[in-house]
C-alpha positions in Angstrom: -34.2 -18.5 14.5 -34.1 -16.1 11.6 -30.9 -15.0 10.0 -30.3 -11.2 10.6 -30.3 -9.0 7.5 -27.1 -7.6 6.2 -28.2 -4.1 7.2 -28.5 -5.3 10.8 -25.1 -7.0 11.1 -22.8 -4.9 13.3 -19.5 -3.6 12.0 -16.6 -4.3 14.4 -12.9 -3.7 14.7 -10.8 -6.5 13.4 -7.6 -7.7 15.1 -4.7 -10.0 14.1 -6.8 -12.9 15.3 -9.0 -12.3 12.2 -6.1 -12.9 9.8 -7.3 -16.2 8.5 -10.9 -14.9 8.0 -9.5 -12.0 6.1 -7.3 -14.2 3.9 -10.4 -16.5 3.3 -12.3 -13.4 2.2 -9.5 -12.5 -0.3 -9.6 -16.0 -1.7 -13.3 -15.9 -2.0 -13.1 -12.9 -4.3 -10.4 -14.5 -6.4 -7.5 -12.5 -4.8 -4.4 -14.2 -3.4 -4.7 -15.0 0.3 -1.8 -12.5 1.1 -1.6 -13.6 4.7 1.8 -11.8 5.2 0.3 -8.5 4.0 -3.0 -9.0 6.0 -0.9 -9.6 9.2 1.0 -6.4 8.6 -2.0 -4.3 8.0 -4.1 -5.7 10.9 -1.1 -4.9 13.2 -0.2 -1.4 11.8 -3.7 -0.3 11.0 -7.3 -0.4 12.1 -9.4 -3.2 10.6 -13.2 -3.1 10.2 -15.4 -6.1 9.4 -18.8 -7.7 9.5 -19.2 -11.3 10.7 -21.3 -13.7 8.7 -23.8 -15.6 10.8 -22.9 -18.6 8.7 -19.2 -18.2 9.4 -16.4 -16.1 8.1 -16.6 -12.4 7.2 -19.2 -10.6 5.1 -16.8 -7.8 4.4 -13.6 -6.2 5.6 -11.2 -3.2 5.1 -8.2 -1.7 6.8 -7.4 2.0 7.5 -3.7 2.9 8.2 -3.4 6.2 10.0 -0.4 8.6 9.9 0.6 11.6 12.0 0.3 12.5 15.6 -1.1 9.9 18.0 -4.8 10.6 18.5 -4.7 13.3 15.8 -3.8 11.7 12.5 -3.0 13.8 9.4 -4.1 11.1 6.9 -5.7 7.7 6.8 -5.0 5.2 3.9 -8.0 2.9 3.1 -7.2 -0.5 1.7 -8.3 -4.2 1.3 -12.0 -3.3 0.9 -13.6 -6.6 0.2 -17.1 -8.1 0.2 -17.8 -11.8 0.1 -19.0 -12.9 -3.3 -22.3 -14.2 -2.0 -23.1 -10.8 -0.6 -21.8 -8.7 -3.5 -24.0 -5.9 -5.0 -26.2 -5.6 -1.9 -24.9 -2.3 -0.5 -22.4 -3.9 1.9 -19.3 -2.2 0.6 -21.1 1.2 0.7 -22.3 0.6 4.3 -18.8 -0.4 5.4 -17.2 2.7 3.7 -19.8 5.0 5.2 -18.9 3.5 8.6 -15.2 4.3 7.9 -15.9 7.9 6.9 -17.9 8.4 10.1 -15.3 6.6 12.4 -12.5 8.8 11.0 -14.4 12.0 11.3 -12.4 15.0 9.9 -9.3 12.9 9.1 -8.5 13.1 5.4 -8.4 9.8 3.6 -6.8 8.3 0.5 -7.1 5.1 -1.4 -6.1 3.3 -4.6 -9.3 2.4 -6.6 -9.7 -0.3 -9.2 -12.0 0.5 -12.1 -14.7 -1.6 -10.5 -14.5 0.3 -7.2 -14.2 3.8 -8.6 -17.9 4.5 -9.0 -18.7 3.7 -5.3 -15.8 5.9 -4.0 -16.8 8.8 -6.3 -20.4 8.5 -5.0 -19.0 8.7 -1.4 -17.1 11.9 -2.2 -13.6 10.7 -3.0 -11.9 12.6 -5.9 -9.3 11.2 -8.3 -6.0 13.0 -7.8 -3.6 10.7 -9.6 -2.9 7.3 -11.1 -0.5 4.5 -10.4 0.6 1.8 -12.8 1.3 -1.7 -11.6 4.2 -3.4 -13.3 5.5 -6.9 -12.8 8.2 -9.2 -14.2 11.7 -10.6 -13.9 14.2 -7.8 -13.8 16.9 -8.1 -16.5 20.1 -6.2 -15.7 21.6 -4.2 -18.5 22.7 -0.8 -19.7 25.2 1.6 -18.1 25.7 1.2 -14.3 24.3 3.9 -12.1 26.7 6.0 -10.2 24.4 6.0 -7.1 25.7 3.9 -4.2 23.3 1.6 -2.5 23.7 -0.8 0.4 21.6 -2.9 2.9 20.1 -0.7 5.6 21.2 -1.1 9.2 19.5 -0.3 12.5 21.6 2.9 12.7 20.0 4.1 9.5 16.4 4.1 10.9 16.4 7.7 12.3 17.5 9.0 8.9 15.0 6.9 7.1 12.2 8.1 9.3 13.2 11.8 8.7 13.4 11.2 4.9 10.1 9.4 4.9 8.3 12.2 6.8 9.7 14.8 4.4 8.5 12.9 1.3 5.1 11.7 2.6 4.4 14.9 4.5 3.4 13.1 7.7 4.9 11.0 10.4 4.7 7.3 9.5 6.8 5.9 12.3 4.5 2.9 13.2 4.7 1.8 9.5 8.3 2.4 8.8 9.6 0.8 12.0 7.9 -2.4 11.1 9.6 -2.6 7.7 12.8 -4.5 8.9 10.6 -7.4 10.1 8.1 -7.2 7.3 10.4 -7.0 4.3 13.0 -9.4 3.0 15.2 -6.5 1.9 15.6 -2.9 3.1 18.2 -0.9 1.2 19.3 2.7 1.1 20.9 5.0 -1.5 23.7 7.2 -0.3 25.6 10.3 -1.4 28.7 11.3 0.6 27.4 9.4 3.6 23.9 11.0 3.5 20.9 8.8 2.8 19.0 10.1 -0.2 16.5 7.3 -0.7 15.4 3.9 0.6 13.4 1.0 -0.7 12.0 -2.3 0.6 11.1 -5.6 -1.1 8.6 -7.8 0.7 7.3 -11.2 -0.1 3.8 -11.5 -1.6 2.9 -15.0 -2.9 5.5 -15.8 -5.6 6.7 -12.2 -6.1 8.7 -9.6 -4.2 6.8 -6.3 -4.0 9.0 -3.2 -4.1 7.7 -0.5 -1.8 8.1 2.0 -0.4 10.4 3.4 -3.1 11.6 6.9 -2.1 14.5 8.5 -3.9 16.2 11.9 -4.5 15.7 11.5 -8.3 15.0 8.9 -11.0 18.6 7.8 -11.1 18.6 6.9 -7.4 15.2 5.2 -7.8 16.7 3.1 -10.6 19.7 2.2 -8.5 17.5 1.1 -5.6 15.2 -1.0 -7.8 18.2 -2.7 -9.5 19.9 -3.4 -6.2 16.7 -5.1 -4.8 16.4 -7.1 -8.0 20.0 -8.3 -7.7 19.3 -9.9 -4.3 16.2 -11.9 -5.2 15.3 -14.7 -7.6 11.6 -13.8 -7.6 9.7 -11.6 -10.1 9.3 -8.1 -8.9 6.0 -6.2 -8.6 5.5 -2.5 -7.8 3.0 0.4 -8.3 4.7 3.5 -9.8 3.1 6.9 -9.9 2.5 7.5 -13.6 4.1 10.9 -13.4 7.4 9.1 -13.1 7.5 8.3 -16.8 11.2 7.9 -17.0 11.4 5.3 -14.3 8.4 3.4 -15.8 10.0 3.4 -19.3 13.3 2.2 -17.8 11.7 -0.6 -15.8 9.8 -1.9 -18.8 13.1 -2.0 -20.8 14.4 -4.2 -17.9 11.6 -6.7 -18.2 8.7 -5.5 -16.1 5.4 -5.2 -17.9 2.3 -3.2 -17.3 -0.4 -5.2 -15.4 -3.1 -2.6 -14.3 -3.8 1.0 -13.5 -5.4 2.2 -10.3 -6.8 5.7 -9.5 -5.3 7.5 -6.6 -8.2 9.1 -4.7 -8.5 11.5 -1.8 -11.3 12.5 0.6 -11.2 15.7 2.6 -8.0 17.1 0.8 -7.4 18.1 -2.8 -4.0 16.3 -3.0 -1.7 14.1 -1.0 0.8 15.9 1.3 4.5 15.7 0.8 6.8 15.7 -2.2 5.6 13.5 -5.1 8.8 14.0 -7.1 10.6 11.8 -4.6 7.7 9.4 -3.9 8.0 6.7 -6.6 6.0 3.8 -5.1 3.9 3.2 -1.9 4.7 0.4 0.5 1.4 -1.2 -0.7 -1.6 0.4 -2.4 -3.5 -0.8 0.7 -1.5 1.4 3.1 0.2 4.2 1.1 
């Protein structure tokens, strides 16, 4: 029996049952397995993949949609991976074309590495921004911020959801309501009893990833980042919008170093909705 060609392999929806296969695919490409993140994305988003007749996955990606049920305002594309043995054979292009067709008129966004950028540009995505990944052990120091922070409670969730929708410009309830279970820390910034920012730290291999990071201003963002660092013994990693130069400079003074830059790209819209001035870091570059 002949092995079907890559072009003939069907693209199917992935489910949480595919978690191990997705983690294997990450490992195949030299990425960390990131099982915790894969599990979150396969539950909160829509996974797409192609089965390899020899076992495992040929390729995979996830799209996390935001907005009204059945009428999303935005889809975030992430974890686009092709097995090494099938690289440079048009598989990634075919998978992304399937995503574009499946999501119709829904605008899309993604964070592109330098390697992925040419393909996404070919498909019609436009660069609308940049994010800088920083990583390291946070070193406390300098004057204390006057911004009050504390651990979030269940009673804070409605206010967090309202703030998140304001800042991201769309309803992200399915994502945000999963944060308490997904993250090791969820903290809020307060001013006179009103929540002015929130941030989470979630485990990813040996680090804690900080995201989302939403704050009224840079001072509040600094206070949230420092408060998360104070409650972990792991190195921190986060992806900061490069327009937030003051926060990036401060974080580097506190021990976090630049690791990489990603291009923020959009398809079907000229820019991301919401208020970028209060949006410092995404939950993950794979989901916005």
